[in-house]
N, C-alpha and C positions, 0 to 999 in steps of 0.2 A: 478818649477811648483807649483801652489797653492794647498794646501791640501784640499781634499774633506771632508766636515763636516759630521760626522756620527750622524744620528738622533737616540736618545735613544728610547728604547721600551716604556718608560714612556711618552715621548713626542708624540709618535705615538698613544698611548692609549688616551692621552688627546685630540688629534684631533678627534679620533673615538667617544669619549664621547660627545664632542661638537656636532658632527654630529647626534648622537642619540637624543640629546636634541632638536636640530632643527627639527628632524623627528617627535618627540613627539608633538612639537608645530605645526606640519603640514606645516612647512616652508621647503618644499621638495627641492626647488631649491638650497638653501644654504646647506641643508643636503647632497644633491647629490655632490656638490663641495667638501665638507669636507670628505665624504666617499671616493670619488675618490682620494683625496690627501692621505688619510690613506692607501687605497688599493695600490696605487703606491709605498708606502713606505713599503709594505709587510704585512699589516694587513689582515689576512684571514677572520676575522669577518667583516671587512669593505667590502671585496670582496662579501661576502654573502649578505650584505645589499644593495650593488650596484646592485647585481643580482635581488633582490626583486624590487628595484625602476625601473629597466629596464623592468622587467616582467609585472609590473602593471602600467607602464607609469606615475610614480610619479616624478615630477621635470623635466621630459624630455619626449620625444615621446616614446611610448611603443615600445620595440625592443626585441623580444624573442631571437634573435641570440646573442645580447650583453649580455642578462641575462645569457644564457647558458655559454658564454665565461667566465664570472666572477664566476659563480658557479663552472665551471670546474677548473679554476685557484685555487680556494680554495680547491676543492675536491682532486686535484692532490697533494696538500700539506698535505692531511690527515684530512681535516676538516669534521667531521662526519655529521654535519647538512647539509653541501653542498652536500655530497655524498648521503644522504637520499633524499634531494630535487631533485637531478638528477635522482634518482631511481623513484621518483613519476612522474617527467616529462616524462621520458622514458616510464613508464607504461601507462600514459595518451595518449602518441603518438603511442602506440602499439608496442614499441620496448622492448618486455618483457625480452628477454635474457639480454640486456644491463641493464635493470632495476634491474634484479636479481643480477647482478654483483655489481652495486652501493649499493643496499640495503645490500648485504653481507659485503661489506667493512665497512659500518657504523654500522651494527649489531654486527660485531666482536669487535667494540669499545664500545659496550654496549648501543647504542642509542635505546631507547624503540620504537620510531616511526619506525625506520628501521627494527628492529626485527619483528615488526608487519607486515611491508610490505613484508619482506622475507617469513614470515609464510603464508601470504595470497597467495604469489606466489606458494608455495608448495601445499597449499590447492586447488588452482585452476589449477595447472599444467601449469602456465604461465612463460615461460623462464627457467623452471626447470621441471623435471619429477614430476607428481602429487604424493605426498607422505604425507599422513595424519600424520604419526608418526613424520616426520621431521617438518611438519607444527606445530604440537603440541608443539614441543620443543621450537621453536622460539616464538610462540604466548604466551606460558606460561611465558617465560623469560620477554617478554614485559609486560604482564598482571601483573606479580609480582612486576613490577616497578610502577604499578598504571596507566598504559596507558589505557584509557577508551575504545578505539576502540578494543584493544587486549582483554580486559576483555569481551567485547561483543562477539568477535569471539570465545573465549574460551568457553563461555556459550553456543554458538551455537553448538560447537563440542560436548559438553557433552549432549546437548538436542537431537542431531541427531546421537550420537554414532560414530562420525568420529575421528578415531585415539585413541579413549578411549571407554570403555563400556558406553552405554547410562545411564545417571544418571541425572534425573531432579533436584534432590536436589543440586547437585554440580553446575548444570546450573544456578539455582536460586541464589546460593552464588555469582557467578561471575557477573551475570547480575545486582545484587543489588549493587556490588562495582562500576560498571559503572554508574548505575542510581544515586547513591549518589554523583557522580561528576557532575550531572546535564545534562547528555546526554539524549536528549528528546526521541530518539528511544528506548533506553534501559529502560527508565522510563515507556514507553508504554508497552514494552514487560513484564516487571515485573508486571505491572497491569494485563496483560492477564494471567500470571501465577497464580495470586491470584484469578482471575475470574474462572479459570479452575481447580484450586487445583493441579497444576503440580509443584512438588518440594517444595511446601509450602501448608499450610492448606488453603482450599477454604475460602476466606474472601472478600466479595464484597465491604465492607467499605474500607479495605486496598487497594483493586484494584482501587477504585475511587480516593483515595489520589494520587496514582502514575500516573494514567491516567490523572488526572487534571494537575499535574505538567508538563506533556508532552504537554497537550492541551494548557496550558498557554504560552508555548514557540512557539505555532503556528504549532505543529506537527499535520498534518491534520487527520491522522487515529485516533489519540487520541481524537481530537475534535469530530469526528463522533461517536466514541465509547462512549464518555462521554454523548453526546446527547441521545443516545439509553438508557444509564443507567438512565437518568432522565425520559425518556418515560416510562420505565418499573419499576422505583422505586427500582432499585437494587444498593445497596451501598450508595444511596442518596435518599432523599424524592422524590416521584414522582412529577414532576413539568414540565408540557408541555411548559410553557413559557421559562424556562431555557433550555429545550431541543431545542426549536426553535433557541435560541441564538447560541448554539454550532453547530447545523446543518448548520446555516447560515454561520458561520465562515468557516466551512469545505467546504460548497457548493461554497462559493466565491473563494476558492482556486482551484475549479474545480473538487472536488471529486464527482464522479457520484452517489455513493450510498447516499451521504449526500444531493445532489440535489434532488434525488428521494424522500428521506424521508421528506425533506422540502416541496416538492410538496404534499405529503400525509398529512402533518400537515395543509397546506392551504386548501386542499380539504375537510378535516374533520372539520376544524375550531378548532384544538387543539393547544392551546398556542398562537393562532393568530385568528383574525376574519376570518370566512370562506370566501374564495376568490378563485373562480374557475379560474379566469384569471391568478392569481399568481401561482396557482397550475400548470396550463398549461405551464407557463414560465419555472418553475423548472423541470417539467417532460420533457419538450423539451430539455433542456440543457443536462440532463442525457441521454435521448434517442439518442441524436445526438452523444453521446460517445459510443453508442451501448449497453447501460444498459437495459437488456431485460425487467425487471419489469416496468421500466419507459416507454419503448416502448408500452407495453401492456396498461398501465394506460392512456397514451396519446391517444391510440386507443379508450379506453372507453370514454374519454372526447369528442372525435369527434363523436362517436356513439350516445352519449346522448345530444350533443350540450351544454356541460357545459364548459363555459369559451372560447369557440370557436363556430363558426357557425356549426350546425350539418352537417356532411359530411361523408357518409358511405364509400366512396372510400378511404378517408384519414384513416378512422378507419381500413378498410381492410388492407391498406398498412402497418400500424404500427403493427397490429396484426400479419401479416405475418413475419415482421422482428423479433418480439419476439418469435413467434412460431418456426421459423427456428433455433432459438438458443436453443430450447427444453423447453421453458417456458410453463408449463402445463396449466396455467390459460389462456394464450394467445391462445394456441391450442384449448381449449374449447370454447373460445370466437369466434375463427375463425369457429369452428363447428356451433355455433349459427348463425353466419352471413350467412353461406351457407344454413343452415336449414330454416332460415326465408327469405332468398333472399334479404338481405339488401345491396343494391348497386351492387348486382350481381344476375344473374338468380338463382332461387332456385335450389339447387343441393344436394339431400339427400346423394348421394354416396360420394360426397366430404366432406359433414358433417361427415359421418361415419369415413372417413380417419382421420380427425383431432380429433374427439372425442376419437377414439381408441388410438391415440398417447398420449393424456392426461390421458385417463383411465389407460393405461398401466403403467403410472407413479404414479398411486394411487390417482388421483384427483377425489374426490367423485362426483362433479357436472357432470364431463364428464362421469363417470361410470353410473350415473343415466340417462343421456341423451342418451348414447349408448344403455342402456337397453330399453329405450323408443322406439328407432328406431327399435330394434329387435322385441319389443312387437307389433309395428304397421306395421312391414314389410316395412319400409321406407328406401330406400337406400341399403337394404339387404333383403334376403328372410325372411319372418316372422318366428320367432323361439322363442317360449315362454320359452323354457328351457334356451336358451342363454340369453334371457331378464332377467329371474329370477336370473341367475348367476351374471349379472352385477348389478341388483338391490341389490342383497345380499351384494356384495362388497361395494356398496355405503352405504347400511344400517348399515354395521359393523362400518362405520365411523360416524354414527349418522345422516344420511340423513333420515328424517322422512317420506317424500313422497315415498322414495325408499322402506322403510319398508312396507308401505301400499301396494305398487304395488306388491312386492314380495309375500305378504300375499294373495292378490287377486288371483295371478297366482296359488299359492299353493292350495287355496280353490277350484278353478275351477278344478284343477287336481284331488283333492279328490272327488269332485262331479262326475267327469267322471268315476272314479274307482268304486264308489258305484252304478252308474247306469249300 
């Protein structure tokens, strides 16, 4: 019988390296053939690479079952990365118990990514009993190896006192380590810590540096926050034009608060020429996501006919949406609509309902208007003492007319006492 030639490990590795080179050149078809050859010869690294090619459909049709088959072949031979990948896939598919098993196998080999995955499983109680102390052990092991996601989670645990005493200074140390690796979400969080003086001295200039780093990576919350900093001149020179640039970037990613703020900039003509039509466009985008302030402002635009044909029924509809979410300004505006009979029959009793909701939240315009209704006996029995109380609340917040009205009621009361 002819003797079977044994392939040396060096030869197998040479095939694997050729495959890697073709993959780097994006010649996936040849890479696939070479990885397959190396895998069939027993290279677990090649098995993992084959799994990736099948998973993402590079060089052949995407096939998740084939991907899992090759990852499993490598994992069963103790390949830590393959084990961690299987842990991640099982977790994504909701197979949390199996995910924890694979993460543990890789974590026990010291793989930082798997240690983080196992720590998160303990933190969330997925596939294992929830146990913050155990989560801390694994996340710390991963973080100390420099794994950015684990550093983020360790920071979170310190900030929230999960498994450790709450310690913002320690939280700041770990979030900085992750931020310095360029992780956008952690750069943003570090910026917020500087904004709020949590674990670090309050420093808006330093906050702006980190928030900008995240914003430049396209992190939408950072883009919106940086825009607000330009609006307010905190940590950066006040610059409405620059604010518009960053609000637009976040708005185009669909962030409702940025869409709303961009609408405000257009309505006021700050950083852009005043343009009510554009204001309506952006208010509507945010309002359709249920953002209450945008719903209210869109209602205002319909009530005034700014950027849209005047339409009291549309105004009423948008005010209602915002008011039902507890937006005090919209509740007051709804009170105005019923008081004036704009698009609906005039109804002082309904006006009282909505003014009271807003007034109870401390909104001074509603407190004044509610006082006025009590003063005049509209929608409620006339009650000057109640009117004076609401005028007083509004006056304490700087409402000048409320001060006058409260003073008049007091003066009349004194005159009656003297007479």
